[in-house]
MINU-207588 format. One record per residue (C-alpha): residue number from 0; x, y negated, z negated; residue in one letter. Coordinates in pm, whole numbers, padded with zeros to 5 digits. Each point is the difference from the previous one (the first is absolute). Layout:
N
n/c1/c2/c3/res
NUM/X/Y/Z/a
...
end
This chain:
447
n/c1/c2/c3/res
0/00000/00000/00000/x
1/00149/-00337/00098/x
2/-00056/-00331/-00167/x
3/-00292/-00090/00225/x
4/-00203/00305/-00105/x
5/-00283/-00089/-00234/x
6/-00284/00181/-00164/x
7/-00284/-00162/00189/x
8/-00300/-00078/-00217/x
9/00202/00013/-00323/x
10/-00025/-00253/-00278/x
11/00340/-00132/00100/x
12/-00127/-00090/00344/x
13/-00313/-00162/-00136/x
14/00221/-00217/-00221/x
15/00195/-00126/00300/x
16/-00074/-00345/00146/x
17/-00234/-00004/00299/x
18/00286/-00075/00241/x
19/00182/00318/-00110/x
20/-00314/00215/00023/x
21/-00077/-00131/00348/x
22/00341/00080/00148/x
23/-00043/00118/00361/x
24/-00015/00379/00043/x
25/00124/-00011/00358/x
26/00122/-00239/00266/x
27/-00353/-00078/00119/x
28/-00086/-00141/-00343/x
29/00276/-00263/00023/x
30/-00125/-00335/00130/x
31/00177/-00318/00101/x
32/00323/00146/00141/x
33/-00101/00101/00352/x
34/00315/-00154/00144/x
35/00202/00289/-00149/x
36/-00267/00266/-00064/x
37/-00238/-00046/00292/x
38/-00056/00279/00253/x
39/00317/00106/00183/x
40/00228/-00225/-00206/x
41/00346/00131/-00080/x
42/-00046/00032/-00376/x
43/-00339/00173/00029/x
44/00129/00251/00254/x
45/00301/00077/-00220/x
46/-00218/00054/-00308/x
47/-00255/00217/00179/x
48/00274/00212/00156/x
49/00185/00020/-00332/x
50/00311/-00128/00177/x
51/00047/-00309/-00212/x
52/00351/-00139/-00037/x
53/00118/-00238/-00271/x
54/-00210/-00316/-00014/x
55/-00032/-00314/-00209/x
56/-00346/-00148/-00050/x
57/00022/-00374/-00061/x
58/-00295/-00219/-00085/x
59/-00178/-00208/-00264/x
60/-00172/00149/-00306/x
61/-00317/00195/00064/x
62/00048/00041/00374/x
63/00012/00383/00002/x
64/00363/00109/-00033/x
65/-00075/00263/-00264/x
66/-00319/00098/00183/x
67/00206/00087/00306/x
68/00227/00207/-00223/x
69/-00310/00180/-00136/x
70/-00112/00077/00354/x
71/00346/00135/00085/x
72/-00006/00214/-00315/x
73/-00332/00149/00108/x
74/00114/00063/00357/x
75/00353/00132/-00041/x
76/00105/00361/-00040/x
77/00320/-00117/-00161/x
78/00062/-00038/-00370/x
79/-00109/-00346/-00109/x
80/00179/-00164/-00293/x
81/-00076/-00339/-00141/x
82/00192/-00240/-00224/x
83/00017/-00371/-00065/x
84/00269/-00262/00015/x
85/-00131/-00129/-00332/x
86/00008/00329/-00192/x
87/00277/00208/00159/x
88/00362/-00009/-00109/x
89/00313/00151/00148/x
90/-00038/00325/-00195/x
91/-00362/00062/00104/x
92/00079/-00091/00359/x
93/00292/00244/00009/x
94/-00226/00272/-00140/x
95/-00261/-00053/00273/x
96/00266/00005/00271/x
97/00170/00310/-00143/x
98/-00333/00186/-00009/x
99/-00070/-00103/00359/x
100/00341/00127/00108/x
101/-00060/00331/-00180/x
102/-00337/00051/00170/x
103/00149/-00083/00337/x
104/00288/00247/-00051/x
105/-00193/00292/-00146/x
106/-00346/-00027/00158/x
107/00051/-00233/00295/x
108/-00268/-00226/-00150/x
109/00026/-00365/00097/x
110/-00075/-00285/-00239/x
111/-00159/-00338/00046/x
112/00100/-00243/-00276/x
113/-00231/-00296/-00056/x
114/00153/-00285/-00200/x
115/-00244/-00272/-00097/x
116/00144/-00348/-00068/x
117/00332/00114/00147/x
118/00136/-00356/-00014/x
119/00042/00047/-00377/x
120/00273/00255/00063/x
121/00343/-00152/-00047/x
122/00283/00052/00247/x
123/00130/00309/-00181/x
124/-00338/00170/00009/x
125/-00045/-00083/00367/x
126/00351/00129/00074/x
127/-00090/00331/-00165/x
128/-00287/00041/00247/x
129/00203/-00071/00311/x
130/00186/00332/00058/x
131/-00314/00202/-00074/x
132/-00204/-00204/00247/x
133/00278/00023/00255/x
134/00039/00380/-00019/x
135/-00373/00067/-00011/x
136/-00023/00125/-00356/x
137/-00295/-00237/-00043/x
138/-00215/-00206/00230/x
139/-00036/-00337/-00167/x
140/-00317/-00203/-00024/x
141/00071/-00328/-00175/x
142/-00272/-00248/-00091/x
143/00082/-00361/-00080/x
144/-00160/-00341/-00025/x
145/00339/-00159/00068/x
146/00170/-00051/00332/x
147/00202/00323/00040/x
148/00268/-00174/00202/x
149/00078/-00212/-00308/x
150/-00062/00245/-00285/x
151/00092/00342/00139/x
152/00350/00104/00104/x
153/00056/-00033/00373/x
154/00121/00365/00034/x
155/-00342/00113/-00127/x
156/-00199/-00237/00221/x
157/00208/00100/00302/x
158/-00092/00365/-00058/x
159/-00370/-00076/-00049/x
160/-00276/-00150/00208/x
161/-00145/-00308/-00164/x
162/-00377/-00046/00030/x
163/-00144/-00332/-00112/x
164/-00354/00014/-00133/x
165/-00236/-00296/00023/x
166/-00218/-00139/-00277/x
167/-00333/00180/00029/x
168/-00248/-00211/00197/x
169/-00311/-00139/-00167/x
170/-00222/00219/00216/x
171/00196/00312/-00093/x
172/-00017/-00085/-00371/x
173/-00378/-00045/00022/x
174/-00014/00343/00167/x
175/00196/00151/-00289/x
176/-00222/-00167/-00257/x
177/-00315/00132/00169/x
178/00153/00347/00009/x
179/00087/-00013/-00369/x
180/-00358/-00088/-00096/x
181/-00138/00324/00146/x
182/00291/00241/-00037/x
183/-00019/00262/-00277/x
184/00362/-00072/-00089/x
185/-00090/-00365/-00030/x
186/-00310/-00172/-00133/x
187/-00279/00224/00133/x
188/-00101/00089/-00357/x
189/-00097/-00362/-00060/x
190/-00309/-00128/00191/x
191/00165/-00318/00125/x
192/-00106/-00235/00278/x
193/00264/-00248/00116/x
194/-00073/-00321/00188/x
195/00183/-00027/00330/x
196/00093/-00356/-00091/x
197/00157/00121/-00323/x
198/00199/00275/00171/x
199/00127/-00240/00266/x
200/00103/-00246/-00271/x
201/00183/00276/-00188/x
202/00180/00110/00317/x
203/00104/-00357/00068/x
204/00140/-00089/-00342/x
205/00197/00325/-00025/x
206/00220/-00109/00293/x
207/00037/00340/00162/x
208/00049/00193/-00327/x
209/-00248/00288/00022/x
210/00100/00136/-00340/x
211/-00088/-00325/-00172/x
212/-00332/-00021/00182/x
213/-00103/00353/-00097/x
214/00092/-00046/-00364/x
215/-00187/-00331/-00015/x
216/-00307/00168/00147/x
217/00019/00267/-00268/x
218/00009/-00264/-00272/x
219/-00300/-00172/00156/x
220/-00205/00322/00011/x
221/00095/00134/-00341/x
222/-00055/-00327/-00188/x
223/-00329/-00105/00159/x
224/-00316/00127/-00175/x
225/-00271/00149/00223/x
226/-00313/-00198/00077/x
227/-00361/00091/-00068/x
228/00008/00241/00294/x
229/00303/00178/-00139/x
230/00227/-00128/00277/x
231/00326/-00193/-00053/x
232/00002/-00320/00206/x
233/00356/-00090/00099/x
234/-00047/-00359/00112/x
235/00258/-00253/00108/x
236/-00019/-00159/-00346/x
237/00083/00336/-00160/x
238/00287/00050/00246/x
239/00143/-00344/-00078/x
240/-00003/00083/-00371/x
241/00169/00335/00055/x
242/00278/-00135/00219/x
243/00068/-00313/-00207/x
244/00294/-00212/00110/x
245/00144/00071/00340/x
246/00341/00158/-00033/x
247/00268/-00137/00231/x
248/00246/00250/00149/x
249/00319/-00182/-00087/x
250/00277/00208/-00153/x
251/00264/-00246/-00113/x
252/00340/00050/00169/x
253/-00142/00271/00226/x
254/-00202/00028/00322/x
255/-00305/-00202/-00107/x
256/00225/-00282/-00110/x
257/00223/-00001/00307/x
258/-00286/00035/00248/x
259/-00203/-00283/-00155/x
260/00296/-00236/-00019/x
261/00081/00087/00362/x
262/-00356/-00081/00108/x
263/00015/-00327/-00195/x
264/00325/-00119/00157/x
265/-00104/00107/00351/x
266/-00333/-00180/-00036/x
267/00174/-00326/-00099/x
268/00249/00047/00283/x
269/-00288/00066/00238/x
270/-00175/-00322/-00107/x
271/-00311/00177/-00134/x
272/-00075/-00193/-00318/x
273/-00311/00203/-00080/x
274/00181/00335/00017/x
275/00291/-00142/-00199/x
276/-00228/-00120/-00280/x
277/-00172/00340/-00013/x
278/00328/00188/-00044/x
279/00107/-00263/-00254/x
280/-00321/00064/-00193/x
281/00059/00374/00005/x
282/00350/-00042/-00139/x
283/-00121/-00236/-00273/x
284/-00293/00227/-00089/x
285/00231/00299/-00026/x
286/00231/-00185/-00238/x
287/00292/-00083/00228/x
288/00259/-00232/-00154/x
289/-00086/-00348/00138/x
290/00367/-00093/-00007/x
291/00071/00282/00243/x
292/-00267/-00134/00238/x
293/00144/-00351/-00029/x
294/00351/00123/00078/x
295/-00126/00175/00312/x
296/-00167/-00322/00114/x
297/00328/-00190/-00043/x
298/00177/00254/00221/x
299/-00278/-00013/00259/x
300/00008/-00381/00008/x
301/00355/00012/00136/x
302/-00018/00324/00197/x
303/-00327/-00054/00188/x
304/-00066/-00377/-00013/x
305/00340/-00159/-00034/x
306/00044/-00334/00167/x
307/-00332/00021/00181/x
308/-00130/-00143/-00328/x
309/00284/-00074/-00244/x
310/-00260/-00091/-00262/x
311/-00095/00368/-00018/x
312/00309/00081/-00205/x
313/-00071/-00294/-00230/x
314/-00356/00122/-00053/x
315/00118/00356/-00068/x
316/00272/-00102/-00246/x
317/-00242/-00236/-00177/x
318/-00251/00285/-00023/x
319/00264/00229/-00150/x
320/00082/-00262/-00266/x
321/-00369/-00068/-00067/x
322/-00078/00371/-00041/x
323/00275/00024/-00259/x
324/-00125/-00314/-00174/x
325/-00377/00062/-00018/x
326/-00019/00380/00002/x
327/-00307/00211/00071/x
328/-00291/-00026/00061/x
329/00042/-00355/00134/x
330/00309/00101/00198/x
331/-00232/00177/00244/x
332/-00115/-00343/00122/x
333/00358/-00111/00058/x
334/00075/00320/00192/x
335/-00314/-00042/00209/x
336/00098/-00355/00093/x
337/00351/00101/00099/x
338/-00128/00305/00190/x
339/-00256/-00194/00203/x
340/00249/-00280/00074/x
341/00263/00241/00126/x
342/-00253/00208/00194/x
343/-00124/-00307/00188/x
344/00343/-00157/00054/x
345/00174/00018/00341/x
346/00231/00298/00017/x
347/00363/00046/00097/x
348/00257/00266/-00085/x
349/00281/-00188/00174/x
350/00193/-00065/-00322/x
351/-00031/00367/-00096/x
352/00127/00110/00342/x
353/00282/-00254/-00012/x
354/00153/00130/-00322/x
355/-00055/00362/00111/x
356/00190/-00060/00326/x
357/00280/-00191/-00173/x
358/00044/00267/-00267/x
359/00016/00267/00268/x
360/00276/-00192/00178/x
361/00194/-00045/-00322/x
362/-00040/00368/-00087/x
363/00083/00146/00339/x
364/00213/-00263/00169/x
365/00329/-00174/-00057/x
366/-00012/-00244/-00292/x
367/00046/-00341/00160/x
368/00255/-00244/-00146/x
369/-00116/-00340/-00123/x
370/00108/-00266/00256/x
371/00286/-00209/-00136/x
372/-00190/-00328/00015/x
373/-00273/00148/-00226/x
374/00238/00134/-00264/x
375/00037/-00177/-00332/x
376/00227/-00303/00011/x
377/-00037/-00090/-00368/x
378/00347/00119/-00100/x
379/00352/-00118/00070/x
380/00159/00141/00311/x
381/-00328/00059/00185/x
382/00108/-00238/00276/x
383/00328/00185/00050/x
384/-00205/00322/00043/x
385/-00200/-00164/00277/x
386/-00323/-00030/-00197/x
387/-00092/-00323/00177/x
388/-00234/-00124/00266/x
389/-00335/00038/-00177/x
390/-00255/-00259/00114/x
391/-00247/-00122/-00263/x
392/-00347/00027/00155/x
393/-00141/-00296/-00192/x
394/00251/-00232/00165/x
395/-00196/00049/00324/x
396/-00303/-00212/00075/x
397/-00207/00315/00052/x
398/00166/00189/-00288/x
399/00117/00260/00250/x
400/00337/00063/00160/x
401/00119/00273/00233/x
402/00262/00220/-00160/x
403/00057/00370/-00048/x
404/-00150/00139/-00321/x
405/00054/00372/00070/x
406/00220/00165/00267/x
407/-00285/00186/00170/x
408/-00281/-00081/00240/x
409/-00241/00241/-00170/x
410/-00350/-00135/-00057/x
411/-00159/00106/-00328/x
412/-00277/-00246/-00073/x
413/-00257/-00027/00276/x
414/-00293/-00209/-00128/x
415/-00346/00079/00126/x
416/-00260/-00252/00119/x
417/-00211/00060/-00310/x
418/-00081/-00289/-00234/x
419/00292/-00212/-00114/x
420/00242/00235/00170/x
421/-00107/-00154/00331/x
422/00149/-00329/-00124/x
423/00319/00181/-00098/x
424/00019/00170/00341/x
425/-00026/-00334/00182/x
426/00268/-00150/-00225/x
427/00234/00292/00069/x
428/-00064/-00032/00375/x
429/00100/-00367/-00017/x
430/00323/00091/-00178/x
431/00067/00268/00261/x
432/-00033/-00258/00273/x
433/00260/-00216/-00178/x
434/00235/00298/-00019/x
435/-00055/00080/00366/x
436/00089/-00358/00089/x
437/00315/00021/-00208/x
438/00106/00317/00182/x
439/-00065/-00149/00342/x
440/00179/-00325/-00090/x
441/00286/00112/-00226/x
442/00165/-00342/-00001/x
443/-00291/-00148/-00192/x
444/-00129/00080/-00346/x
445/-00373/-00078/-00018/x
446/-00120/-00127/-00335/x
end
């Protein structure tokens, strides 16, 4: 008997949450993941033929990773072992792998090893798995809510197919809720009638988490007294009470954090103030450090706006100081002002590209010497070393003189025509014309 085997109908099962009792019994019971489990898809064909290789299932909570593992357990003729990245240690993992090797050697029996929350395994634990996955001692099924390319060793991901699961759609969640109301494993023992409006609301606020939706439905049914007709009316008001505050998927320092911050920055860069404010609100609601948000806005002000609106950096730095000064909750207003200003400002990454190009030249190319006329002349003997000839720009009527400032013709800063940078571009073009004149008429030195 493997770890998925259960005594159906036992008191233990009845004590399980609704989401656990309603686990799919086969692939057809799984909803919301047709892109990987639809007819003729690669993963479905491999499961049905019992030819599954090592895979990693990656997706948000409640999207069906463990349900797919359940379906594989029911379909496979191989030994199915299960453990968890939270509970397992090196000793228990070695024991599972040793038993799998023994079965393979003595009986020719193959083993599928399902590891839930595999991202919790440290590098040593993941390294223990690698040779056994590579030589076929076990076929690995890893489940994770974290991006496997960040949290799982690359040798393991390279030997596994990664399948990304989507959040379960609202329609699919409503389908699951309806099924649970009439299924004997679910809530069929309770005469409950659920409003469609309430089920749709529940599916919406659960943000693709089918487990959360099912467990909230169970709370709604079990805590609502029957009416005069003996029926339990699960209305939208009852659903709202059972679900309470909407939980935001935002795991600090992990995928939820990085993905939300990425969406926030890209929305500001893309000049969508409404989207930017939404992602800002999500970060604030989830408890993100407002100082972190402010620091990101300061970086963005230079990287994505730059000289197209030089005031953007001033606004961002002022916001960072104000956030530190006033604190939350008022700091949210400061962050919203800075976010909307930067989102609606003209954009340019010319300064960012300029320093990137220059750094690349310094790193890869020959380090250029400072021209003698630009070297310091503030010490005795500088004139004898030839550190002469510098022309002070402010002595010119236009505060500009033609002289060499770096011994290369490389162009690093190329201003755009956005916002104030258009003024800068025209000014630089005028200076270029002066330089061109100086080259064509070397006997003269335009001022």
